[in-house]
TORNU-972565 format. One record per residue (C-alpha): residue in one letter; x, y, z. Coordinates in nm, 2 decimals. Layout:
! TORNU-972565
@vexti:A&u:X&v:Y&w:Z
...
This chain:
! TORNU-972565
@vexti:M&u:7.55&v:13.50&w:6.04
@vexti:G&u:7.29&v:13.22&w:6.04
@vexti:I&u:7.17&v:13.15&w:6.39
@vexti:A&u:6.86&v:12.99&w:6.24
@vexti:T&u:6.86&v:12.61&w:6.22
@vexti:Q&u:7.01&v:12.47&w:5.91
@vexti:G&u:7.04&v:12.11&w:5.78
@vexti:A&u:6.81&v:11.86&w:5.61
@vexti:G&u:6.56&v:11.80&w:5.89
@vexti:S&u:6.32&v:11.63&w:5.64
@vexti:G&u:6.29&v:11.31&w:5.83
@vexti:L&u:6.42&v:10.96&w:5.77
@vexti:P&u:6.29&v:10.72&w:5.51
@vexti:G&u:6.00&v:10.53&w:5.68
@vexti:G&u:6.16&v:10.19&w:5.64
@vexti:L&u:6.48&v:10.31&w:5.82
@vexti:A&u:6.29&v:10.48&w:6.10
@vexti:T&u:6.10&v:10.15&w:6.16
@vexti:A&u:6.41&v:9.94&w:6.15
@vexti:L&u:6.60&v:10.16&w:6.39
@vexti:G&u:6.30&v:10.18&w:6.62
@vexti:E&u:6.27&v:9.80&w:6.63
@vexti:R&u:6.64&v:9.74&w:6.68
@vexti:F&u:6.72&v:10.02&w:6.94
@vexti:G&u:6.38&v:10.08&w:7.11
@vexti:D&u:6.39&v:10.39&w:7.32
@vexti:R&u:6.76&v:10.44&w:7.23
@vexti:F&u:6.62&v:10.56&w:6.89
@vexti:Q&u:6.49&v:10.91&w:6.93
@vexti:Q&u:6.35&v:11.17&w:6.69
@vexti:G&u:6.23&v:11.44&w:6.93
@vexti:Q&u:6.32&v:11.80&w:6.85
@vexti:A&u:6.51&v:11.87&w:7.17
@vexti:I&u:6.74&v:11.56&w:7.15
@vexti:R&u:6.80&v:11.63&w:6.78
@vexti:L&u:6.90&v:11.99&w:6.85
@vexti:E&u:7.13&v:11.89&w:7.13
@vexti:H&u:7.32&v:11.67&w:6.87
@vexti:G&u:7.31&v:11.95&w:6.61
@vexti:K&u:7.47&v:12.23&w:6.80
@vexti:S&u:7.83&v:12.35&w:6.82
@vexti:E&u:8.02&v:12.50&w:7.11
@vexti:T&u:8.09&v:12.80&w:6.90
@vexti:H&u:7.94&v:13.03&w:6.63
@vexti:F&u:7.81&v:12.77&w:6.38
@vexti:A&u:7.44&v:12.76&w:6.31
@vexti:P&u:7.26&v:12.46&w:6.45
@vexti:M&u:7.23&v:12.17&w:6.20
@vexti:P&u:7.03&v:11.89&w:6.37
@vexti:P&u:7.02&v:11.53&w:6.25
@vexti:D&u:6.69&v:11.37&w:6.16
@vexti:A&u:6.73&v:11.12&w:6.45
@vexti:V&u:6.97&v:11.01&w:6.72
@vexti:V&u:7.07&v:10.65&w:6.80
@vexti:F&u:7.25&v:10.56&w:7.12
@vexti:A&u:7.48&v:10.27&w:7.06
@vexti:Q&u:7.61&v:10.05&w:7.35
@vexti:S&u:7.86&v:9.82&w:7.17
@vexti:T&u:8.07&v:9.78&w:6.85
@vexti:D&u:7.81&v:9.53&w:6.72
@vexti:E&u:7.53&v:9.79&w:6.76
@vexti:V&u:7.75&v:10.04&w:6.57
@vexti:V&u:7.78&v:9.79&w:6.29
@vexti:E&u:7.40&v:9.74&w:6.28
@vexti:A&u:7.33&v:10.11&w:6.27
@vexti:V&u:7.59&v:10.16&w:5.99
@vexti:N&u:7.45&v:9.88&w:5.79
@vexti:L&u:7.09&v:10.01&w:5.82
@vexti:C&u:7.19&v:10.36&w:5.73
@vexti:R&u:7.40&v:10.25&w:5.43
@vexti:E&u:7.12&v:10.04&w:5.29
@vexti:A&u:6.88&v:10.33&w:5.32
@vexti:G&u:7.13&v:10.58&w:5.17
@vexti:V&u:7.13&v:10.80&w:5.49
@vexti:P&u:7.43&v:10.98&w:5.64
@vexti:I&u:7.56&v:10.88&w:5.99
@vexti:I&u:7.76&v:11.11&w:6.21
@vexti:A&u:7.95&v:10.97&w:6.51
@vexti:F&u:7.89&v:11.18&w:6.83
@vexti:G&u:8.07&v:11.18&w:7.16
@vexti:A&u:8.05&v:11.47&w:7.41
@vexti:G&u:7.98&v:11.74&w:7.15
@vexti:T&u:8.27&v:11.96&w:7.27
@vexti:S&u:8.44&v:12.02&w:6.93
@vexti:V&u:8.46&v:12.38&w:6.81
@vexti:E&u:8.48&v:12.37&w:6.43
@vexti:G&u:8.14&v:12.22&w:6.36
@vexti:N&u:8.29&v:11.87&w:6.35
@vexti:T&u:7.97&v:11.68&w:6.44
@vexti:L&u:7.70&v:11.90&w:6.28
@vexti:A&u:7.45&v:11.71&w:6.06
@vexti:V&u:7.51&v:11.91&w:5.74
@vexti:Q&u:7.29&v:11.67&w:5.53
@vexti:G&u:7.07&v:11.55&w:5.81
@vexti:G&u:7.07&v:11.18&w:5.88
@vexti:V&u:7.14&v:10.99&w:6.20
@vexti:S&u:7.36&v:11.11&w:6.48
@vexti:L&u:7.52&v:10.79&w:6.64
@vexti:D&u:7.58&v:10.88&w:7.00
@vexti:L&u:7.86&v:10.67&w:7.15
@vexti:S&u:7.85&v:10.83&w:7.50
@vexti:R&u:7.70&v:10.51&w:7.65
@vexti:M&u:8.00&v:10.30&w:7.54
@vexti:T&u:8.18&v:10.36&w:7.87
@vexti:R&u:8.36&v:10.03&w:7.95
@vexti:I&u:8.73&v:10.04&w:8.04
@vexti:V&u:8.80&v:9.71&w:7.88
@vexti:A&u:9.15&v:9.64&w:8.02
@vexti:V&u:9.43&v:9.82&w:8.20
@vexti:N&u:9.77&v:9.66&w:8.14
@vexti:A&u:9.97&v:9.84&w:8.41
@vexti:E&u:10.29&v:9.65&w:8.34
@vexti:D&u:10.28&v:9.76&w:7.98
@vexti:F&u:10.16&v:10.12&w:8.05
@vexti:D&u:9.86&v:10.09&w:7.82
@vexti:C&u:9.48&v:10.04&w:7.84
@vexti:V&u:9.19&v:9.96&w:7.61
@vexti:V&u:8.87&v:10.17&w:7.64
@vexti:E&u:8.54&v:10.21&w:7.46
@vexti:A&u:8.49&v:10.53&w:7.26
@vexti:G&u:8.25&v:10.69&w:7.50
@vexti:V&u:8.49&v:10.68&w:7.80
@vexti:R&u:8.57&v:11.03&w:7.91
@vexti:R&u:8.92&v:11.14&w:8.00
@vexti:E&u:8.83&v:11.23&w:8.36
@vexti:Q&u:8.65&v:10.90&w:8.41
@vexti:L&u:8.96&v:10.72&w:8.28
@vexti:N&u:9.20&v:10.90&w:8.51
@vexti:E&u:8.98&v:10.84&w:8.81
@vexti:H&u:9.00&v:10.47&w:8.73
@vexti:L&u:9.37&v:10.47&w:8.68
@vexti:R&u:9.47&v:10.68&w:8.99
@vexti:D&u:9.49&v:10.39&w:9.23
@vexti:Q&u:9.73&v:10.21&w:9.00
@vexti:G&u:9.97&v:10.50&w:8.99
@vexti:L&u:9.90&v:10.58&w:8.62
@vexti:F&u:9.74&v:10.86&w:8.43
@vexti:F&u:9.64&v:10.94&w:8.07
@vexti:P&u:9.79&v:11.28&w:7.99
@vexti:I&u:9.60&v:11.42&w:7.70
@vexti:D&u:9.39&v:11.71&w:7.83
@vexti:P&u:9.21&v:11.93&w:7.58
@vexti:G&u:9.02&v:12.11&w:7.86
@vexti:A&u:8.67&v:11.98&w:7.80
@vexti:N&u:8.58&v:11.64&w:7.96
@vexti:A&u:8.57&v:11.49&w:7.61
@vexti:T&u:8.53&v:11.13&w:7.51
@vexti:I&u:8.83&v:10.92&w:7.40
@vexti:G&u:8.67&v:10.85&w:7.07
@vexti:G&u:8.61&v:11.22&w:7.00
@vexti:M&u:8.96&v:11.31&w:7.11
@vexti:A&u:9.11&v:11.05&w:6.87
@vexti:S&u:8.88&v:11.16&w:6.59
@vexti:T&u:9.00&v:11.52&w:6.61
@vexti:R&u:9.36&v:11.44&w:6.70
@vexti:A&u:9.32&v:11.64&w:7.03
@vexti:S&u:9.61&v:11.76&w:7.23
@vexti:G&u:9.58&v:12.03&w:7.51
@vexti:T&u:9.78&v:12.15&w:7.81
@vexti:N&u:10.01&v:11.85&w:7.85
@vexti:A&u:10.11&v:11.82&w:7.49
@vexti:V&u:10.45&v:11.99&w:7.53
@vexti:R&u:10.58&v:11.69&w:7.73
@vexti:Y&u:10.34&v:11.40&w:7.66
@vexti:G&u:10.24&v:11.46&w:7.30
@vexti:T&u:9.90&v:11.46&w:7.14
@vexti:M&u:9.65&v:11.19&w:7.06
@vexti:R&u:9.87&v:11.10&w:6.76
@vexti:E&u:10.13&v:10.97&w:7.01
@vexti:A&u:9.89&v:10.85&w:7.27
@vexti:V&u:9.68&v:10.61&w:7.06
@vexti:L&u:9.85&v:10.27&w:7.00
@vexti:G&u:9.56&v:10.11&w:6.82
@vexti:L&u:9.19&v:10.14&w:6.73
@vexti:T&u:8.88&v:9.93&w:6.66
@vexti:V&u:8.70&v:10.10&w:6.38
@vexti:V&u:8.37&v:10.02&w:6.20
@vexti:T&u:8.40&v:10.11&w:5.83
@vexti:A&u:8.13&v:10.23&w:5.60
@vexti:D&u:8.07&v:9.88&w:5.46
@vexti:G&u:8.01&v:9.74&w:5.81
@vexti:R&u:8.35&v:9.58&w:5.87
@vexti:V&u:8.51&v:9.58&w:6.21
@vexti:V&u:8.88&v:9.66&w:6.17
@vexti:R&u:9.15&v:9.64&w:6.44
@vexti:T&u:9.43&v:9.87&w:6.32
@vexti:S&u:9.71&v:9.72&w:6.53
@vexti:R&u:9.81&v:9.50&w:6.82
@vexti:R&u:9.95&v:9.63&w:7.16
@vexti:A&u:10.32&v:9.60&w:7.06
@vexti:R&u:10.50&v:9.94&w:7.10
@vexti:K&u:10.63&v:9.93&w:6.75
@vexti:S&u:10.55&v:9.75&w:6.43
@vexti:S&u:10.65&v:9.75&w:6.06
@vexti:A&u:10.34&v:9.55&w:5.96
@vexti:G&u:10.18&v:9.72&w:5.67
@vexti:Y&u:10.02&v:10.07&w:5.64
@vexti:D&u:9.98&v:10.27&w:5.96
@vexti:L&u:9.60&v:10.26&w:5.97
@vexti:T&u:9.59&v:10.39&w:6.33
@vexti:R&u:9.73&v:10.72&w:6.22
@vexti:L&u:9.50&v:10.73&w:5.92
@vexti:F&u:9.19&v:10.72&w:6.14
@vexti:V&u:9.33&v:10.95&w:6.42
@vexti:G&u:9.23&v:11.29&w:6.31
@vexti:S&u:8.99&v:11.18&w:6.04
@vexti:E&u:8.69&v:11.33&w:6.22
@vexti:G&u:8.46&v:11.03&w:6.17
@vexti:T&u:8.48&v:11.06&w:5.79
@vexti:L&u:8.66&v:10.73&w:5.72
@vexti:G&u:8.52&v:10.51&w:5.99
@vexti:I&u:8.36&v:10.51&w:6.34
@vexti:I&u:8.60&v:10.45&w:6.63
@vexti:T&u:8.45&v:10.22&w:6.89
@vexti:E&u:8.76&v:10.13&w:7.10
@vexti:A&u:9.10&v:10.27&w:7.15
@vexti:T&u:9.43&v:10.13&w:7.30
@vexti:L&u:9.61&v:10.41&w:7.48
@vexti:R&u:9.96&v:10.48&w:7.60
@vexti:L&u:9.97&v:10.56&w:7.98
@vexti:H&u:10.22&v:10.72&w:8.21
@vexti:A&u:10.33&v:10.70&w:8.57
@vexti:I&u:10.19&v:10.97&w:8.80
@vexti:P&u:10.49&v:11.18&w:8.88
@vexti:E&u:10.65&v:11.18&w:9.23
@vexti:A&u:10.63&v:11.55&w:9.25
@vexti:I&u:10.40&v:11.81&w:9.08
@vexti:S&u:10.44&v:12.18&w:9.11
@vexti:A&u:10.23&v:12.45&w:8.94
@vexti:A&u:10.28&v:12.82&w:8.93
@vexti:T&u:10.18&v:13.14&w:8.75
@vexti:C&u:10.41&v:13.42&w:8.64
@vexti:S&u:10.31&v:13.75&w:8.49
@vexti:F&u:10.50&v:13.94&w:8.23
@vexti:D&u:10.52&v:14.30&w:8.11
@vexti:T&u:10.51&v:14.19&w:7.74
@vexti:I&u:10.38&v:13.90&w:7.54
@vexti:A&u:10.73&v:13.87&w:7.38
@vexti:G&u:10.89&v:13.82&w:7.72
@vexti:A&u:10.65&v:13.54&w:7.81
@vexti:V&u:10.69&v:13.36&w:7.48
@vexti:D&u:11.07&v:13.40&w:7.49
@vexti:T&u:11.08&v:13.24&w:7.84
@vexti:V&u:10.89&v:12.93&w:7.70
@vexti:V&u:11.11&v:12.90&w:7.39
@vexti:Q&u:11.43&v:12.94&w:7.58
@vexti:S&u:11.32&v:12.68&w:7.84
@vexti:I&u:11.25&v:12.43&w:7.56
@vexti:Q&u:11.57&v:12.50&w:7.38
@vexti:L&u:11.75&v:12.42&w:7.71
@vexti:G&u:11.58&v:12.09&w:7.72
@vexti:I&u:11.36&v:12.16&w:8.03
@vexti:P&u:11.07&v:11.91&w:8.01
@vexti:L&u:10.79&v:12.14&w:8.10
@vexti:A&u:10.48&v:11.93&w:8.17
@vexti:R&u:10.24&v:12.22&w:8.10
@vexti:V&u:10.29&v:12.58&w:7.99
@vexti:E&u:10.00&v:12.79&w:7.89
@vexti:I&u:9.98&v:13.16&w:7.79
@vexti:L&u:9.69&v:13.39&w:7.87
@vexti:D&u:9.71&v:13.75&w:7.75
@vexti:D&u:9.60&v:14.04&w:7.96
@vexti:A&u:9.24&v:14.04&w:7.82
@vexti:Q&u:9.21&v:13.67&w:7.89
@vexti:I&u:9.34&v:13.72&w:8.25
@vexti:R&u:9.07&v:13.98&w:8.31
@vexti:A&u:8.81&v:13.74&w:8.19
@vexti:V&u:8.95&v:13.46&w:8.40
@vexti:N&u:8.96&v:13.67&w:8.72
@vexti:K&u:8.59&v:13.76&w:8.68
@vexti:W&u:8.47&v:13.42&w:8.57
@vexti:S&u:8.68&v:13.20&w:8.81
@vexti:K&u:8.71&v:13.45&w:9.10
@vexti:M&u:9.09&v:13.46&w:9.07
@vexti:D&u:9.31&v:13.76&w:9.16
@vexti:L&u:9.59&v:13.73&w:8.91
@vexti:P&u:9.77&v:14.05&w:8.79
@vexti:E&u:9.60&v:14.16&w:8.47
@vexti:L&u:9.90&v:14.11&w:8.26
@vexti:T&u:10.01&v:13.84&w:8.01
@vexti:T&u:10.06&v:13.54&w:8.23
@vexti:L&u:10.22&v:13.19&w:8.19
@vexti:F&u:10.07&v:12.89&w:8.38
@vexti:F&u:10.34&v:12.63&w:8.44
@vexti:E&u:10.34&v:12.28&w:8.57
@vexti:F&u:10.65&v:12.07&w:8.64
@vexti:H&u:10.66&v:11.69&w:8.68
@vexti:G&u:10.94&v:11.47&w:8.81
@vexti:S&u:11.12&v:11.38&w:9.13
@vexti:E&u:11.14&v:11.64&w:9.41
@vexti:R&u:11.50&v:11.73&w:9.32
@vexti:Y&u:11.44&v:11.73&w:8.94
@vexti:V&u:11.14&v:11.96&w:8.98
@vexti:A&u:11.33&v:12.20&w:9.20
@vexti:E&u:11.61&v:12.22&w:8.93
@vexti:Q&u:11.35&v:12.28&w:8.65
@vexti:V&u:11.19&v:12.55&w:8.86
@vexti:E&u:11.51&v:12.74&w:8.93
@vexti:T&u:11.61&v:12.75&w:8.57
@vexti:V&u:11.28&v:12.87&w:8.44
@vexti:K&u:11.26&v:13.14&w:8.72
@vexti:E&u:11.59&v:13.27&w:8.60
@vexti:L&u:11.48&v:13.28&w:8.24
@vexti:A&u:11.15&v:13.45&w:8.33
@vexti:S&u:11.32&v:13.71&w:8.54
@vexti:A&u:11.56&v:13.80&w:8.25
@vexti:N&u:11.25&v:13.83&w:8.02
@vexti:G&u:11.06&v:14.07&w:8.24
@vexti:G&u:10.86&v:13.82&w:8.44
@vexti:G&u:10.74&v:13.88&w:8.80
@vexti:E&u:10.72&v:13.66&w:9.10
@vexti:F&u:10.61&v:13.30&w:9.07
@vexti:R&u:10.28&v:13.24&w:9.25
@vexti:W&u:10.27&v:12.87&w:9.35
@vexti:A&u:9.98&v:12.63&w:9.36
@vexti:N&u:10.13&v:12.31&w:9.50
@vexti:R&u:9.84&v:12.16&w:9.69
@vexti:T&u:9.61&v:11.94&w:9.49
@vexti:E&u:9.31&v:12.16&w:9.54
@vexti:E&u:9.51&v:12.47&w:9.44
@vexti:R&u:9.64&v:12.31&w:9.12
@vexti:S&u:9.29&v:12.19&w:9.04
@vexti:A&u:9.15&v:12.54&w:9.08
@vexti:L&u:9.42&v:12.68&w:8.86
@vexti:W&u:9.37&v:12.44&w:8.58
@vexti:K&u:8.99&v:12.46&w:8.61
@vexti:A&u:9.03&v:12.83&w:8.55
@vexti:R&u:9.24&v:12.77&w:8.24
@vexti:H&u:9.00&v:12.51&w:8.11
@vexti:E&u:8.71&v:12.75&w:8.15
@vexti:A&u:8.89&v:13.03&w:7.98
@vexti:Y&u:8.68&v:13.01&w:7.66
@vexti:Y&u:8.36&v:13.05&w:7.86
@vexti:A&u:8.52&v:13.33&w:8.06
@vexti:A&u:8.61&v:13.52&w:7.74
@vexti:V&u:8.28&v:13.48&w:7.57
@vexti:N&u:8.08&v:13.58&w:7.88
@vexti:M&u:8.27&v:13.91&w:7.94
@vexti:R&u:8.01&v:14.04&w:7.69
@vexti:P&u:7.64&v:13.98&w:7.78
@vexti:G&u:7.45&v:13.80&w:7.51
@vexti:A&u:7.76&v:13.72&w:7.30
@vexti:I&u:7.86&v:13.40&w:7.13
@vexti:G&u:8.21&v:13.26&w:7.08
@vexti:W&u:8.42&v:13.22&w:6.78
@vexti:A&u:8.73&v:13.01&w:6.86
@vexti:T&u:9.02&v:12.96&w:6.62
@vexti:D&u:9.37&v:12.82&w:6.65
@vexti:V&u:9.69&v:12.80&w:6.46
@vexti:C&u:10.03&v:12.64&w:6.53
@vexti:V&u:10.37&v:12.76&w:6.42
@vexti:P&u:10.74&v:12.65&w:6.47
@vexti:I&u:10.83&v:12.78&w:6.82
@vexti:S&u:11.10&v:13.00&w:6.68
@vexti:R&u:10.83&v:13.21&w:6.50
@vexti:L&u:10.58&v:13.20&w:6.79
@vexti:A&u:10.66&v:13.53&w:6.95
@vexti:E&u:10.63&v:13.70&w:6.61
@vexti:C&u:10.30&v:13.54&w:6.53
@vexti:I&u:10.14&v:13.61&w:6.86
@vexti:G&u:10.27&v:13.97&w:6.87
@vexti:E&u:10.14&v:14.05&w:6.53
@vexti:T&u:9.81&v:13.89&w:6.61
@vexti:K&u:9.78&v:14.08&w:6.94
@vexti:A&u:9.84&v:14.41&w:6.77
@vexti:E&u:9.56&v:14.34&w:6.53
@vexti:L&u:9.32&v:14.24&w:6.80
@vexti:E&u:9.39&v:14.56&w:6.99
@vexti:A&u:9.28&v:14.76&w:6.68
@vexti:S&u:8.97&v:14.55&w:6.64
@vexti:S&u:8.62&v:14.66&w:6.75
@vexti:V&u:8.54&v:14.30&w:6.85
@vexti:P&u:8.65&v:14.18&w:7.20
@vexti:A&u:8.90&v:13.90&w:7.18
@vexti:T&u:9.16&v:13.71&w:7.39
@vexti:I&u:9.47&v:13.51&w:7.32
@vexti:L&u:9.55&v:13.19&w:7.50
@vexti:G&u:9.73&v:12.87&w:7.41
@vexti:H&u:9.97&v:12.58&w:7.45
@vexti:V&u:10.28&v:12.78&w:7.38
@vexti:G&u:10.51&v:12.49&w:7.45
@vexti:D&u:10.43&v:12.34&w:7.12
@vexti:G&u:10.37&v:12.66&w:6.92
@vexti:N&u:9.99&v:12.64&w:6.94
@vexti:F&u:9.77&v:12.93&w:7.04
@vexti:H&u:9.40&v:13.02&w:7.02
@vexti:V&u:9.20&v:13.34&w:6.97
@vexti:V&u:8.86&v:13.36&w:7.12
@vexti:F&u:8.63&v:13.63&w:6.98
@vexti:S&u:8.32&v:13.74&w:7.17
@vexti:I&u:8.07&v:13.84&w:6.90
@vexti:D&u:7.73&v:13.99&w:6.87
@vexti:P&u:7.51&v:13.72&w:6.71
@vexti:D&u:7.30&v:13.98&w:6.53
@vexti:S&u:7.58&v:14.18&w:6.38
@vexti:K&u:7.68&v:14.10&w:6.03
@vexti:A&u:7.96&v:14.36&w:6.04
@vexti:E&u:8.12&v:14.19&w:6.34
@vexti:L&u:8.10&v:13.85&w:6.17
@vexti:E&u:8.27&v:13.99&w:5.86
@vexti:E&u:8.54&v:14.16&w:6.07
@vexti:V&u:8.62&v:13.84&w:6.26
@vexti:Q&u:8.63&v:13.64&w:5.94
@vexti:A&u:8.88&v:13.88&w:5.80
@vexti:I&u:9.10&v:13.87&w:6.11
@vexti:N&u:9.08&v:13.50&w:6.12
@vexti:A&u:9.19&v:13.48&w:5.75
@vexti:R&u:9.49&v:13.70&w:5.82
@vexti:L&u:9.58&v:13.50&w:6.13
@vexti:V&u:9.58&v:13.17&w:5.93
@vexti:R&u:9.77&v:13.32&w:5.64
@vexti:R&u:10.02&v:13.46&w:5.89
@vexti:A&u:10.07&v:13.11&w:6.04
@vexti:L&u:10.10&v:12.94&w:5.69
@vexti:A&u:10.36&v:13.20&w:5.59
@vexti:M&u:10.57&v:13.09&w:5.89
@vexti:D&u:10.54&v:12.73&w:5.77
@vexti:G&u:10.27&v:12.66&w:6.04
@vexti:T&u:9.93&v:12.51&w:6.02
@vexti:C&u:9.57&v:12.64&w:6.01
@vexti:T&u:9.48&v:12.43&w:6.31
@vexti:G&u:9.69&v:12.29&w:6.58
@vexti:E&u:9.42&v:12.08&w:6.75
@vexti:H&u:9.06&v:12.20&w:6.67
@vexti:G&u:9.05&v:12.00&w:6.34
@vexti:I&u:8.90&v:12.11&w:6.01
@vexti:G&u:8.53&v:12.03&w:6.05
@vexti:L&u:8.34&v:12.30&w:5.86
@vexti:G&u:8.54&v:12.60&w:5.97
@vexti:K&u:8.88&v:12.54&w:5.83
@vexti:Q&u:8.82&v:12.37&w:5.49
@vexti:E&u:8.94&v:12.65&w:5.27
@vexti:W&u:9.26&v:12.68&w:5.47
@vexti:L&u:9.33&v:12.30&w:5.45
@vexti:E&u:9.34&v:12.34&w:5.07
@vexti:E&u:9.57&v:12.64&w:5.10
@vexti:E&u:9.80&v:12.46&w:5.35
@vexti:L&u:9.83&v:12.12&w:5.18
@vexti:G&u:9.74&v:12.17&w:4.81
@vexti:D&u:9.74&v:11.85&w:4.61
@vexti:A&u:9.77&v:11.64&w:4.93
@vexti:V&u:9.40&v:11.72&w:4.98
@vexti:D&u:9.32&v:11.55&w:4.65
@vexti:L&u:9.50&v:11.24&w:4.79
@vexti:M&u:9.28&v:11.26&w:5.10
@vexti:R&u:8.97&v:11.27&w:4.88
@vexti:S&u:9.09&v:10.95&w:4.71
@vexti:I&u:9.12&v:10.78&w:5.04
@vexti:K&u:8.78&v:10.90&w:5.14
@vexti:R&u:8.62&v:10.77&w:4.82
@vexti:A&u:8.80&v:10.43&w:4.86
@vexti:L&u:8.68&v:10.38&w:5.22
@vexti:D&u:8.34&v:10.55&w:5.20
@vexti:P&u:8.23&v:10.55&w:4.83
@vexti:T&u:7.87&v:10.67&w:4.91
@vexti:N&u:7.99&v:10.95&w:5.14
@vexti:M&u:7.77&v:10.84&w:5.42
@vexti:L&u:8.02&v:10.90&w:5.71
@vexti:N&u:8.00&v:11.26&w:5.84
@vexti:P&u:7.96&v:11.41&w:5.50
@vexti:G&u:8.06&v:11.77&w:5.43
@vexti:K&u:8.35&v:11.77&w:5.69
@vexti:V&u:8.72&v:11.82&w:5.63
@vexti:F&u:8.67&v:11.89&w:5.26
@vexti:Q&u:8.41&v:11.88&w:4.99
@vexti:L&u:8.41&v:11.59&w:4.76
């Protein structure tokens, strides 16, 4: 399957290496270890290290790095926390990995307007720690402690998306460095505007192929008066999904609702030292006033009971909720590590919620017939779910089996008018499916890419092939 290192790895032109060394000093690095760190994926993709790594500390430094790489004809790949799962930051053609993780300034918090401005390297946990004393929080939670720039680049969502939306809704504006070295501010802080093209949405989800995000203006929310979390186990996947769909159809504003199948629960119990019943389980969180939360809970409990759900197990204290969601966030590692020496293959799709039970049910039946261990988990409130395969890195047969299952999963979602990826992005892993999903629209995307990056220097080889 290609565990051996891939990518150019032939070294930078001497003039570029000299120029970057003079400009960035010890923040320009070419050691094998640091290159490999920036050329690995969280999942099954073979390592593809860059030829060098540059650590930028400001928008001006990003401009300088971009200009030097453009003049030398060398690719540049924006890098944040490295937590993406579709090979989004791998250096397919070598070049320079531009690490933005040291750009960690929270530039401004406008509490009265419920927004803030942060640099691209700010991590979501850092931001929420900073906001807590002001009674505010940033709700997008993909699980990993990702950087804001990376989350915007992949249009991340996560556990809170059913109520608070995704990065598409959370980003109000961006500062972007383009391939020709311009610094572009895509919008002001006004909550709505009819001024020209929506450049913010163009760059959100573009995976660093159109420009390098250096700052983001984000929508914030008030910390709820009351927060209650619970788990509920179900006899069937269909019963769990139906409970979620019916809750949404009744207008219940679930803050979080996650599904973990029985295989995933077994993995979570072992990894996170939990004692949940080894059945398909929903993780809930309710936000609002004390009275409103109580009303939400009662309605959902009635729906769950009618759909074969068991007792609600509550986690109302902060430390209990933290442990519950930590277990959910580590579910990928729990699934992979159920099998010693395995590596993970994570995939995701998203379908209209009216087709969700059908899609998950058919997928579960196929996984149970497979020889490769796999789990299902996901953000069922918005129709998005994941499959995590635990594969033998030395088995070509297992790789081929997983590829075939993944292909059928994606085609199943597309046949239901869904999408090949709800939140992972395209990167390297979903390119063929993007073509199948959007057809001629991908050619329009190529036209935009050529217009903004005519030499294909920004994260080349991702999203689609030119």
